[in-house]
Residue frames as qw, qx, qy, qz and C-alpha x, y, z in Angstrom:
[[0.003, 0.887, 0.461, 0.001, 0.01, 0.00, 0.00],
 [0.454, 0.270, -0.002, 0.849, 1.33, 3.42, -0.88],
 [0.092, -0.240, -0.335, 0.906, 0.85, 6.91, 0.45],
 [0.167, 0.721, 0.672, 0.016, -2.73, 8.23, 0.29],
 [0.221, 0.625, 0.196, 0.723, -3.47, 11.67, -1.14],
 [0.467, -0.844, -0.164, -0.206, -4.71, 12.86, 2.27],
 [0.769, -0.515, 0.074, 0.370, -1.43, 11.87, 3.94],
 [0.613, 0.263, 0.213, 0.714, 0.65, 13.22, 1.05],
 [0.000, -0.793, -0.186, -0.580, -1.05, 16.60, 1.35],
 [0.609, -0.791, -0.051, -0.043, -0.66, 16.61, 5.15],
 [0.817, -0.214, 0.117, 0.523, 2.98, 15.64, 4.88],
 [0.440, 0.460, 0.208, 0.742, 3.71, 18.37, 2.32],
 [0.211, -0.853, -0.162, -0.449, 1.90, 20.95, 4.41],
 [0.739, -0.645, -0.004, 0.192, 3.87, 19.98, 7.53],
 [0.737, -0.043, 0.175, 0.651, 7.17, 20.13, 5.70],
 [0.231, 0.568, 0.224, 0.758, 6.22, 23.54, 4.28],
 [0.205, -0.225, -0.548, 0.779, 5.21, 24.63, 7.82],
 [0.227, -0.450, -0.451, -0.737, 1.73, 25.63, 6.73],
 [0.349, -0.282, 0.407, -0.796, -0.58, 26.98, 9.47],
 [0.780, -0.128, 0.299, -0.534, -2.42, 24.29, 11.45],
 [0.746, 0.328, -0.558, -0.155, -0.68, 21.45, 9.55],
 [0.236, 0.293, -0.833, 0.406, 1.22, 20.22, 12.62],
 [0.471, -0.058, 0.531, -0.702, -1.91, 20.31, 14.80],
 [0.834, 0.233, -0.129, -0.483, -3.74, 18.30, 12.17],
 [0.575, 0.373, -0.725, 0.073, -0.83, 15.82, 11.99],
 [0.060, -0.216, 0.796, -0.563, -0.86, 15.33, 15.77],
 [0.661, 0.074, 0.311, -0.679, -4.66, 14.91, 15.80],
 [0.800, 0.318, -0.364, -0.355, -4.46, 12.38, 12.98],
 [0.691, 0.281, -0.647, 0.157, -1.71, 10.22, 14.50],
 [0.276, -0.507, 0.564, -0.591, -2.06, 10.59, 18.28],
 [0.905, -0.106, 0.150, -0.385, -4.18, 7.43, 18.39],
 [0.872, 0.346, -0.316, 0.142, -1.52, 5.43, 16.54],
 [0.218, 0.578, -0.568, 0.544, 1.21, 6.83, 18.83],
 [0.570, -0.394, 0.434, -0.576, -0.79, 5.89, 21.95],
 [0.975, 0.060, -0.024, -0.212, -1.47, 2.39, 20.61],
 [0.727, 0.438, -0.438, 0.297, 2.23, 1.75, 19.88],
 [0.079, -0.564, 0.556, -0.605, 3.25, 3.09, 23.31],
 [0.766, -0.261, 0.329, -0.487, 0.76, 0.79, 25.06],
 [0.963, 0.219, -0.142, -0.065, 1.67, -2.21, 22.90],
 [0.509, 0.557, -0.522, 0.398, 5.43, -1.69, 23.39],
 [0.291, -0.494, 0.566, -0.592, 5.01, -1.43, 27.16],
 [0.894, -0.099, 0.200, -0.389, 2.76, -4.52, 27.31],
 [0.860, 0.380, -0.331, 0.074, 5.23, -6.53, 25.22],
 [0.397, 0.427, -0.600, 0.548, 7.84, -5.78, 27.89],
 [0.558, -0.515, -0.638, 0.130, 5.45, -6.37, 30.81],
 [0.234, -0.013, -0.275, 0.932, 5.71, -2.73, 31.90],
 [0.055, -0.787, -0.609, 0.076, 2.92, -0.74, 33.49],
 [0.256, 0.224, 0.068, 0.938, 2.79, 2.88, 32.42],
 [0.005, -0.636, -0.539, 0.553, 0.92, 5.64, 34.20],
 [0.357, 0.868, 0.342, 0.042, -0.74, 8.54, 32.36],
 [0.132, -0.912, 0.272, 0.276, 2.30, 10.77, 32.98],
 [0.523, -0.297, 0.697, 0.391, 4.63, 8.09, 31.47],
 [0.526, 0.518, 0.632, 0.234, 2.40, 7.79, 28.38],
 [0.174, 0.973, 0.129, -0.084, 2.33, 11.57, 27.98],
 [0.318, -0.744, 0.468, 0.355, 6.14, 11.77, 28.33],
 [0.556, -0.022, 0.738, 0.383, 6.63, 9.03, 25.72],
 [0.433, 0.740, 0.494, 0.144, 4.14, 10.63, 23.28],
 [0.013, -0.971, 0.102, 0.217, 5.91, 14.00, 23.74],
 [0.455, -0.505, 0.616, 0.398, 9.26, 12.30, 23.05],
 [0.569, 0.334, 0.687, 0.304, 7.86, 10.75, 19.87],
 [0.307, 0.898, 0.304, 0.079, 6.52, 14.08, 18.53],
 [0.220, -0.880, 0.302, 0.292, 9.77, 15.86, 19.48],
 [0.560, -0.204, 0.685, 0.418, 11.68, 13.23, 17.52],
 [0.508, 0.594, 0.581, 0.225, 9.45, 13.80, 14.52],
 [0.161, 0.981, 0.106, 0.030, 9.96, 17.62, 14.49],
 [0.572, -0.633, 0.304, 0.424, 13.66, 17.40, 15.36],
 [0.366, -0.277, 0.561, 0.689, 16.13, 18.69, 12.76],
 [0.365, 0.342, -0.236, -0.833, 13.40, 20.37, 10.66],
 [0.856, 0.176, 0.206, -0.440, 11.15, 17.28, 10.43],
 [0.083, 0.521, -0.816, -0.235, 14.05, 15.00, 9.42],
 [0.413, 0.064, 0.896, -0.152, 11.97, 11.90, 10.17],
 [0.581, 0.626, 0.400, -0.333, 9.25, 13.02, 7.77],
 [0.317, 0.777, -0.392, -0.378, 11.78, 14.12, 5.16],
 [0.135, -0.374, 0.907, 0.141, 13.27, 10.59, 5.15],
 [0.636, 0.296, 0.644, -0.307, 9.88, 9.07, 4.35],
 [0.102, -0.214, 0.705, 0.668, 9.99, 7.75, 0.78],
 [0.613, 0.230, 0.023, -0.756, 6.28, 7.08, 0.36],
 [0.367, 0.205, -0.870, -0.260, 6.75, 3.35, -0.32],
 [0.225, -0.360, -0.884, 0.197, 4.24, 2.45, 2.41],
 [0.233, -0.838, -0.399, -0.291, 1.42, 4.23, 4.15],
 [0.044, 0.666, -0.352, 0.656, 2.43, 7.07, 6.43],
 [0.751, -0.505, 0.161, -0.394, 0.86, 5.18, 9.33],
 [0.979, 0.010, -0.108, 0.171, 3.06, 2.14, 8.67],
 [0.511, 0.517, -0.279, 0.628, 6.18, 4.28, 8.50],
 [0.251, -0.652, 0.276, -0.660, 5.25, 6.15, 11.68],
 [0.914, -0.363, -0.038, -0.178, 4.53, 2.89, 13.53],
 [0.857, 0.144, -0.219, 0.443, 8.16, 1.86, 12.97],
 [0.209, 0.576, -0.238, 0.754, 9.44, 5.30, 14.01],
 [0.558, -0.604, 0.107, -0.559, 7.26, 5.42, 17.12],
 [0.965, -0.226, -0.133, 0.026, 8.23, 1.87, 18.16],
 [0.695, 0.291, -0.278, 0.596, 11.93, 2.69, 17.88],
 [0.054, -0.596, 0.239, -0.765, 11.58, 5.87, 19.96],
 [0.737, -0.501, 0.031, -0.452, 9.43, 4.18, 22.59],
 [0.956, -0.089, -0.207, 0.186, 11.64, 1.09, 22.92],
 [0.507, 0.408, -0.308, 0.694, 14.74, 3.29, 23.21],
 [0.271, -0.583, 0.212, -0.736, 13.10, 5.38, 25.92],
 [0.882, -0.380, -0.057, -0.274, 11.81, 2.34, 27.79],
 [0.879, 0.070, -0.270, 0.386, 15.28, 0.75, 27.72],
 [0.239, 0.511, -0.299, 0.770, 16.85, 4.01, 28.93],
 [0.558, -0.550, 0.131, -0.608, 14.35, 4.10, 31.81],
 [0.965, -0.191, -0.179, -0.021, 15.06, 0.45, 32.58],
 [0.683, 0.272, -0.333, 0.590, 18.78, 1.14, 32.74],
 [0.082, -0.546, 0.261, -0.792, 18.21, 4.18, 34.95],
 [0.789, -0.446, -0.016, -0.421, 15.93, 2.08, 37.20],
 [0.919, -0.017, -0.296, 0.260, 18.64, -0.62, 37.48],
 [0.389, 0.394, -0.351, 0.755, 21.17, 2.03, 38.52],
 [0.413, -0.533, 0.153, -0.723, 18.68, 3.43, 41.05],
 [0.920, -0.291, -0.173, -0.199, 17.91, -0.06, 42.37],
 [0.835, 0.060, -0.327, 0.439, 21.58, -0.93, 42.86],
 [0.216, 0.429, -0.294, 0.826, 22.52, 2.47, 44.30],
 [0.410, -0.307, 0.309, -0.802, 19.55, 2.47, 46.64],
 [0.538, -0.048, -0.824, -0.174, 19.01, -1.22, 47.33],
 [0.219, -0.219, -0.781, 0.543, 18.03, -0.54, 50.95],
 [0.323, -0.245, -0.159, -0.900, 14.89, 1.44, 50.08],
 [0.297, 0.048, 0.784, -0.542, 12.33, 0.66, 52.79],
 [0.041, 0.368, 0.873, 0.316, 9.31, -1.32, 51.51],
 [0.017, -0.801, -0.584, 0.132, 6.36, 0.95, 50.82],
 [0.237, -0.557, 0.071, 0.792, 8.58, 3.97, 50.27],
 [0.426, 0.481, -0.323, -0.695, 7.89, 3.73, 46.57],
 [0.924, 0.207, 0.074, -0.313, 7.07, 1.05, 44.05],
 [0.306, 0.656, -0.687, -0.059, 10.67, 0.02, 43.41],
 [0.264, -0.280, 0.896, -0.221, 10.70, -2.93, 45.82],
 [0.709, 0.300, 0.514, -0.378, 7.31, -4.24, 44.58],
 [0.643, 0.675, -0.227, -0.283, 8.37, -3.88, 40.95],
 [0.099, 0.574, -0.813, 0.012, 11.60, -5.77, 41.67],
 [0.485, -0.038, 0.823, -0.293, 9.67, -8.65, 43.25],
 [0.725, 0.515, 0.258, -0.378, 7.28, -8.70, 40.31],
 [0.458, 0.711, -0.489, -0.212, 10.12, -8.69, 37.81],
 [0.105, -0.405, 0.903, -0.100, 11.84, -11.57, 39.60],
 [0.605, 0.186, 0.688, -0.353, 8.61, -13.52, 39.76],
 [0.683, 0.645, 0.009, -0.342, 7.94, -12.85, 36.09],
 [0.245, 0.669, -0.689, -0.138, 11.50, -13.79, 35.20],
 [0.341, -0.187, 0.907, -0.160, 11.18, -17.17, 36.95],
 [0.676, 0.428, 0.492, -0.342, 7.89, -17.77, 35.17],
 [0.522, 0.746, -0.284, -0.301, 9.45, -16.75, 31.85],
 [0.001, -0.536, 0.843, 0.050, 12.40, -19.09, 32.43],
 [0.530, 0.079, 0.810, -0.239, 9.98, -21.95, 33.10],
 [0.667, 0.611, 0.283, -0.319, 8.01, -21.17, 29.94],
 [0.254, 0.755, -0.520, -0.308, 11.18, -20.78, 27.86],
 [0.347, -0.286, 0.892, 0.044, 11.95, -24.47, 28.38],
 [0.617, 0.406, 0.653, -0.166, 8.90, -25.29, 26.26],
 [0.457, 0.823, -0.092, -0.324, 10.12, -23.33, 23.24],
 [0.889, 0.299, 0.027, 0.345, 12.51, -24.41, 20.52],
 [0.647, -0.291, -0.033, 0.704, 16.07, -23.11, 20.81],
 [0.247, 0.324, 0.262, 0.875, 15.76, -20.18, 18.36],
 [0.324, -0.728, -0.385, -0.465, 12.51, -18.99, 19.92],
 [0.684, -0.631, -0.259, 0.258, 13.84, -19.27, 23.45],
 [0.573, -0.088, 0.051, 0.813, 17.02, -17.41, 22.49],
 [0.064, 0.494, 0.307, 0.811, 15.08, -14.59, 20.82],
 [0.483, -0.756, -0.355, -0.265, 12.68, -14.20, 23.77],
 [0.709, -0.486, -0.190, 0.475, 15.50, -14.26, 26.32],
 [0.461, 0.049, 0.124, 0.877, 17.54, -11.64, 24.43],
 [0.058, -0.530, -0.354, -0.768, 14.59, -9.37, 23.68],
 [0.533, -0.700, -0.313, -0.358, 12.53, -9.53, 26.88],
 [0.776, -0.557, -0.151, 0.254, 15.13, -10.33, 29.53],
 [0.622, -0.197, 0.110, 0.750, 18.23, -8.64, 28.14],
 [0.132, 0.847, 0.198, -0.475, 16.47, -5.76, 26.37],
 [0.359, -0.238, 0.577, 0.694, 18.29, -6.26, 23.07],
 [0.484, 0.531, -0.078, -0.692, 17.03, -4.79, 19.79],
 [0.904, 0.362, 0.199, -0.110, 16.18, -6.87, 16.72],
 [0.509, 0.765, -0.378, 0.116, 19.45, -5.73, 15.13],
 [0.215, -0.624, 0.703, -0.267, 21.46, -6.85, 18.17],
 [0.809, -0.044, 0.540, -0.229, 19.70, -10.20, 18.30],
 [0.816, 0.575, -0.012, -0.050, 20.34, -10.69, 14.58],
 [0.275, 0.778, -0.536, 0.182, 24.01, -9.81, 15.03],
 [0.396, -0.490, 0.712, -0.311, 24.42, -12.12, 18.02],
 [0.739, 0.046, 0.634, -0.224, 22.51, -15.12, 16.65],
 [0.133, -0.166, 0.766, 0.607, 22.80, -14.88, 12.89],
 [0.298, 0.580, 0.752, -0.094, 18.99, -14.87, 12.54],
 [0.177, 0.414, 0.374, 0.811, 17.78, -12.55, 9.79],
 [0.048, 0.076, 0.366, -0.926, 16.40, -9.38, 11.42],
 [0.508, -0.036, -0.242, -0.826, 13.10, -9.65, 9.57],
 [0.644, -0.164, -0.730, -0.158, 12.40, -13.09, 11.10],
 [0.207, 0.046, -0.690, 0.692, 12.85, -11.99, 14.71],
 [0.428, -0.058, 0.160, -0.888, 9.43, -10.28, 15.06],
 [0.792, -0.026, -0.386, -0.472, 7.50, -13.32, 13.78],
 [0.585, 0.065, -0.755, 0.290, 9.67, -15.64, 15.93],
 [0.011, -0.066, 0.565, -0.822, 8.90, -13.57, 19.03],
 [0.598, -0.046, -0.050, -0.799, 5.22, -13.44, 18.17],
 [0.777, 0.012, -0.598, -0.198, 5.08, -17.24, 17.70],
 [0.429, 0.076, -0.735, 0.519, 6.99, -17.76, 20.96],
 [0.236, -0.096, 0.377, -0.890, 4.73, -15.38, 22.91],
 [0.730, -0.059, -0.273, -0.624, 1.69, -17.23, 21.57],
 [0.723, 0.008, -0.685, 0.086, 3.10, -20.58, 22.74],
 [0.240, 0.078, -0.634, 0.731, 4.08, -19.11, 26.13],
 [0.437, -0.134, 0.114, -0.882, 0.64, -17.53, 26.54],
 [0.802, -0.083, -0.442, -0.392, -1.04, -20.88, 25.85],
 [0.652, 0.019, -0.676, 0.343, 1.30, -22.67, 28.23],
 [0.104, 0.148, -0.479, 0.859, 0.97, -19.97, 30.90],
 [0.563, -0.244, -0.073, -0.786, -2.83, -20.24, 31.04],
 [0.564, -0.285, 0.650, -0.422, -2.48, -23.55, 32.84],
 [0.923, 0.262, -0.044, -0.279, -3.00, -26.01, 30.01],
 [0.259, -0.594, 0.757, 0.089, -0.20, -28.41, 30.94],
 [0.742, 0.175, 0.647, -0.027, -1.99, -31.27, 29.19],
 [0.163, -0.222, 0.633, 0.724, -1.06, -31.85, 25.54]]
């Protein structure tokens, strides 16, 4: 599917900095941005509050306008604008979530004696450990490539490119592999231990 006339016109008006074009762009794609933020967080078992979602959405739109709309200028029109933006949004959101995760790890290790109830850090840590044990149990039911991809993506926070580089799997097969693995793990995790 290629670029629609509506999106082509909107894109051209944004790049030409026409009045109201940016507001229209935001109105048109805020739903897509919100969906990708929620999906990316869910895929990593992260709970986001309204402020987190707003921060991530702001970061996405800042990335789009950065360097005189460089993200939009790089769009070649070989897909729909929504498809292109989905990829852009996912990259920004995953990068931000990984940065937050690293910052949280540093906070956890620097302040490992935080009293329970002081904030959510101790509860989140317990949940992550519990989830990790559950994930490790479920990983044993996957084939080697699937388990490796899930471990690297969900537990080590690696990107598709990093997984591809480390494993030799083609980057375009990692998404479907993860999806297939998640489906198997979901089925297994719902308590159906019988074959």
